[in-house]
C-alpha positions in Angstrom: 69.5 17.3 221.3 71.4 16.3 218.4 68.6 16.7 215.9 68.0 20.4 216.9 71.7 21.2 217.0 72.5 19.6 213.7 69.2 21.3 212.0 70.1 24.8 213.2 73.9 24.5 212.5 73.1 22.5 209.1 75.7 19.5 210.4 75.0 16.8 207.9 77.3 14.4 210.1 75.4 15.1 213.2 71.9 14.7 211.3 73.2 11.1 209.7 74.0 10.1 213.3 70.5 10.9 214.5 69.1 8.8 211.8 71.6 6.0 212.7 70.9 6.0 216.1 66.9 6.0 215.5 67.4 2.7 213.3 69.4 1.1 216.3 66.5 2.5 218.5 63.9 0.8 216.2 65.6 -2.3 216.4 65.9 -2.4 220.2 62.4 -1.6 220.6 61.5 -4.6 218.8 63.6 -7.0 220.3 62.9 -5.6 224.0 59.2 -5.5 223.2 59.3 -9.3 222.7 61.5 -9.5 225.8 58.9 -7.7 228.0 56.1 -9.2 226.5 57.4 -12.6 227.2 58.6 -11.5 230.7 55.4 -9.9 231.8 53.7 -13.4 231.5 56.1 -15.2 234.1 56.7 -12.0 236.2 55.3 -11.9 239.7 52.3 -9.8 240.3 53.0 -6.6 242.1 56.4 -6.3 240.7 57.3 -2.5 240.2 57.7 -1.5 237.7 56.1 -4.3 235.8 57.3 -5.5 232.4 54.2 -3.6 230.9 55.2 -0.4 232.6 58.6 -0.6 231.2 57.1 -1.6 227.8 55.2 1.8 227.9 58.5 3.6 229.1 60.1 1.8 226.0 57.3 2.9 223.3 57.7 6.5 224.5 61.5 6.4 223.9 60.9 5.1 220.8 58.5 7.7 219.5 61.1 10.4 220.9 63.4 8.8 218.2 60.6 9.3 215.5 60.5 12.7 216.6 64.2 13.3 216.3 63.9 11.6 212.9 61.3 14.2 211.7 63.4 16.9 212.7 66.2 15.7 210.5 63.9 15.5 207.5 62.5 18.9 208.1 66.2 20.3 208.2 67.0 18.3 204.8 63.8 19.8 203.5 65.1 23.4 204.3 68.5 22.8 203.0 67.4 21.3 199.9 65.3 24.4 199.4 68.0 27.0 200.8 65.7 27.9 203.0 66.5 28.9 206.7 64.5 29.5 210.0 64.4 33.1 210.8 66.9 33.9 213.5 64.2 34.6 216.0 62.8 31.7 215.3 66.0 29.7 215.3 66.6 31.2 218.8 63.2 29.9 219.9 64.1 26.4 218.6 67.5 26.6 220.2 66.0 27.4 223.5 63.3 24.7 223.4 66.1 22.2 222.7 67.5 23.3 226.1 64.2 23.1 227.7 63.5 19.4 226.3 67.0 18.5 227.5 66.4 19.8 231.0 63.1 17.5 231.0 65.2 14.7 229.5 67.7 15.0 232.4 65.0 14.7 234.9 63.4 11.7 233.4 66.8 9.9 233.2 67.3 10.7 236.6 63.8 9.3 237.7 64.4 6.3 235.7 68.1 5.7 237.2 66.9 6.3 241.0 63.3 5.4 241.0 62.8 8.7 242.8 58.9 9.6 242.4 59.7 13.1 243.4 60.9 14.3 240.1 57.6 13.6 238.5 56.2 16.7 239.7 59.0 18.9 238.5 58.6 16.9 235.1 55.1 17.5 235.1 55.6 21.3 235.5 58.1 21.6 233.0 56.5 19.5 230.3 53.3 21.9 230.9 55.2 24.9 230.8 56.8 23.9 227.5 53.5 23.1 226.0 52.1 26.7 226.9 55.3 28.2 225.7 55.4 26.3 222.4 51.7 27.5 221.7 52.5 31.0 222.4 55.5 30.8 220.1 53.4 29.2 217.4 50.7 32.1 218.0 53.4 34.7 217.7 54.7 33.2 214.4 51.0 33.7 213.0 51.3 37.4 214.0 54.7 37.5 212.2 53.2 36.0 209.1 50.1 38.4 209.4 52.7 41.6 209.5 55.0 40.1 206.8 57.8 39.7 209.1 57.8 35.9 208.2 57.0 34.0 205.2 54.2 31.5 205.4 56.4 28.8 204.2 58.8 29.5 206.9 56.1 29.8 209.3 54.8 26.2 208.4 58.1 24.5 208.7 58.7 26.4 212.2 55.2 25.0 213.3 56.3 21.5 212.3 59.5 21.6 214.2 57.8 23.2 217.4 55.0 20.5 217.1 57.7 17.6 217.2 59.3 19.2 220.2 56.2 19.4 222.0 55.7 15.7 221.2 58.9 15.1 222.7 58.1 16.8 225.9 54.8 14.8 226.0 56.4 11.5 225.5 59.2 12.6 227.9 56.6 13.1 230.6 54.5 9.9 229.9 57.8 7.7 230.0 58.5 8.9 233.6 54.7 8.6 234.6 54.8 5.0 232.9 57.8 3.7 234.8 55.7 4.2 237.9 52.7 2.3 236.6 50.5 4.9 235.6 48.7 4.6 232.5 48.7 7.5 229.9 45.6 9.3 230.3 43.3 9.6 227.4 43.5 12.5 225.3 40.8 15.2 226.1 39.7 14.4 229.5 41.5 17.1 231.4 45.1 15.8 231.1 47.9 17.9 230.3 48.9 15.9 227.5 
């Protein structure tokens, strides 16, 4: 959320805050990974969520932090070159950020309550987000061909949307992993 907001509003303090939190997330990821691996050796079988399930949740949370960091880097690239994302695309990014927030809220609810009923809603929202994002990218290509958008802006916009798509995917996978679902391999019909 802060990476999207900081990028669109060019708020350097917010962007810097994202990078500081990503450093903390990376550090916690390392420490907690060691703990969970050690715990998994001693955990009774059948415990839910298992330490390895939690390790998968942790992995996806860390990857989300990486995508936030990527958004900060893209924002700074735009600022350094005095480029802006065209207003219609900025509106799309803002709306995408709100959709990611909605998915994240459901994932947080799932992790806090252990309620499996939210998984279907998360799956639906994440899948819809992916479809809408791909449509946004396609519209962007049409805008380039019609000279309503520069190729440079289109490439940056596509990078932003790709990072947000990956974020939605990691949120979905984190919720599934919590219940012991192993991430499905890409290309086998999954809604990755």
